[in-house]
N, C-alpha and C positions, 0 to 999 in steps of 0.2 A: 690830349682831349679825351674826355670820357666817352667810351663806346667806340672809339676809332683807333684802337691799338692793334695794328697789323701784326706786330711781333708776338703779342699774346695769342692772337688767333692762330698763327702758324705754329706756335709752340704747343697749343692745345691739340692741333691736328696731328702733329708729329711726335706726340708723347715727349714733350720738352726737348725737341730737336734731336731725337734719336736718329741714327743712320737709317736711311730708307732703302728697302729692297726693291728691285725692279718688279714691275707689275703691269697689268693691262687694264684699260678703262674703255667703256663704250659710251660715246657721246650721243645724246638724243638727236642732234642736228644731222649727223651723218649716218647713224646706226652702224658705225664701224668701230672695231676695236683698235685702240691705239696703245702703243707701248710707252711706258713711263720708265725712265732710267732709274737706277739706284743713285742715291745721293748721300754724301757725307754730311753728318749733322751740322758740322761747322759751316758748310757752304749753305745749307738751308737757313741757318741763322743769319748769315751774311745777306742772303737774298731778302729775308724779312726786314732786316735793318735798313737795307737800301730802299725798299718800298716805303717803310715808315717815314724815312726822311723826305721822300718825294711827296707824301700826302699830308705831312704835318701842317702846312699852311693852306691847305685846300679848303674850299667850302665844306662844312661839316657833312652835308648830305652826299657830296661826291666822295669824300674820304670814307664814309661809311659803306659805300658800294664796294670799294676796294677791300675793306675788312670783311664784309659779308661774302665776298668771292675769293677769300684767301685760298681755299682748296682748288678752285679753278685756275687761279694764277700760279699756284705751285705746280699744278698739272701741266700748264702751258710751258713752264720753264723746263720741266722734266721731259716733255715731248721733244723740245729742241735739243736737250742734252743727249737724248737717245742717238741723235745724229752727230753731234760735235764730240761727245765722249770725253770732254775736257773739264766738266764740272762748272760750277758757278764762280766767276772771278770777281764780280762786282765792278765798281767804277775804275779800279786800277788794275783789273785783270789784263792778261795778254794772250796772244795766240788765239786758240779756239775756245778759251774760257768764255762763258756767257755773261752778258750784262743785260739788265732789264731797265727799260725806260718807259715813262709815260709818253705814248706816241704823240708826235707833233705833226703839224700840217705838212711839213717837208717830206714825210714818209709816203705821201699819197700824190698821185697824179691828178691834176685838175681837169676833169672831162670837158670843161668849157673852153679849153685851149688846145689847139692842134699841136701834136708832137709830144715832146718829153718835158715840157715846162713844168717845174714843180711849184707847189703852192707856197705862198708866204704866210698865209693865215686861212682860217676857215670862213671868213666873211665872204659872202657870195652875192653878187647882184643877180637877182632873178628877174628876167625880162618877160617871161611868159609863164603862166600857171600851167601845171600839169593837166593833162586830159585823162579821162578814164582809160585804163589799159596802157597808158604811155607815161610811166613815171620818169623822173629826171635822174640821170646817173649822178651819184654822189661820191662813192668810193669805187674806183676802177683802176685797172692797170693802164699801161700806155695806150693812148688812143691815136688813131690815124685820121679821124675825122671828128669835127665838133659834135659832141653829144653821143658819140659811139660808146656803148658800154662793153667793156671787155674785162676779163678776169684780172684781179690783182693776185698774182701767184706768189706764194712764199718760196724763198730759196730753200735749198736742202738743209741749211743750218739756221733757220729762223722760224719763229712762230709769233702769232698775235692772239690776244684775247680781247674781244669787244664786249663791253659791259653796259653801255648806255649812252645817253646824249644830254647835253646841256643846251640851254637857250636863254638869251637875255629876257628878263621879266618886264623890262620897261619898254618893250616894243611888242607889236603884234606879231606872234610867230607865223611864219609863212608855211613851214613844214608841218603836215598833219599826220603823216604816216611814213613808215620805212618798210622796205622789203629786202630780204636777203636772197642772194643767189649763191649757193654754196656748191662748189665743184660743178657748176652749170645747172644745178637743180634749183628751180625757183620755189620759194616758200611763201606761206601766207603773209600778207602784209600785217604789220603791227601798227595800230593807230596810237597816236601820242595824245593823251587827254590833257593838254596844257591847261585847259580851263579849270581842271581840278587840282593841278599841281601848283599854280600860282597862289601865293599867300600874301595877305595884307599885313603890313607892318613887319617889324623885326629887322635885324641887321643884314639879313641875307636875301631880302626880297628882290634884289636885282638879278637873281639867277634862278632859273627853273631847271630841275634835275629830273631826268626820267631814266629808270633802269630797265634794261631789256627784259622781256618775260623769261628768257633764259640766256645765260652767257654763251657767247659764240667763241669757241676755242678753234683756232686755225692752225693745225699742226704743220710741220715742214712739208713743202712740196704740195700743199693743198691750196685752193684758191677761193676767192670771195668777191662778190660785188655787193654794193649797197645802193639801192634805189630809194628815192624820196618823192613823195607827192607834195608839191607846192600848191597851195590854194590861193595864192595871191602873188603880186609882183612887188618888187622893192628889194630891200636888203635882208638877207637871212644870216643869222648868227649861229645856226645849228652846228654843234661841235661834238664829235664822238669822244667817248671815254674809252681809251684803248691802251693796252700794255703791249710792248714789243720786246722780243728777245732776239739778240744778235750776238755773234762772236765779237770778241774784242778787236780782232783784226779787221772787222767790218765797221768798227766804230772809230776808226782813226782818220777818216776823211770827213771833214765838216762841209 
């Protein structure tokens, strides 16, 4: 697909998949410096090829978000590798070698359910609209009471990168804004202008795609919450666009 070649984007960033030296980067969200591991060029290429295969059949606007954020996705992988120190092993890697996946609903706890019940999908029945100053928990860690917002903490050997959200275009969106809580620090809400994103006609009008104003890289042992403002009741199809990095040994239990 023209304009959505992740392999070319990573190749351009890394001078045609040259070996990468360890370095540090400062993220706007945390204002903290994070270490990026050195990487062998062949592993960087394998990472790029894995991601390309995952986005090949995606909605073009979603795939383009991955390509535009190739640097941030590479950084997220290198952040995790700083802890695992085993490189990138791809879909058939083993031990502590990393694998990258497009994050699915199972990765997150459903804050509408008490205990540790995992999501089956992102479809959510919204029974009450949010009130000013009281957003609805959307991405959280394990909850002990319905609606309780707690941190979703990364393990020592994992990382995530949040890039945006999608919503069905054939229904009225219920979510109008999101708010990040990063390491317990609450940030400005970001409103989602669905009315400007919807398009009439075309093969892809069934999906609205919104990219975050800035990517959110969650390094190992850091935490995040995502709150949502719902301005109506009914069924919400809001779905985050997230990449997750885990060790192969953590990817063996389905």
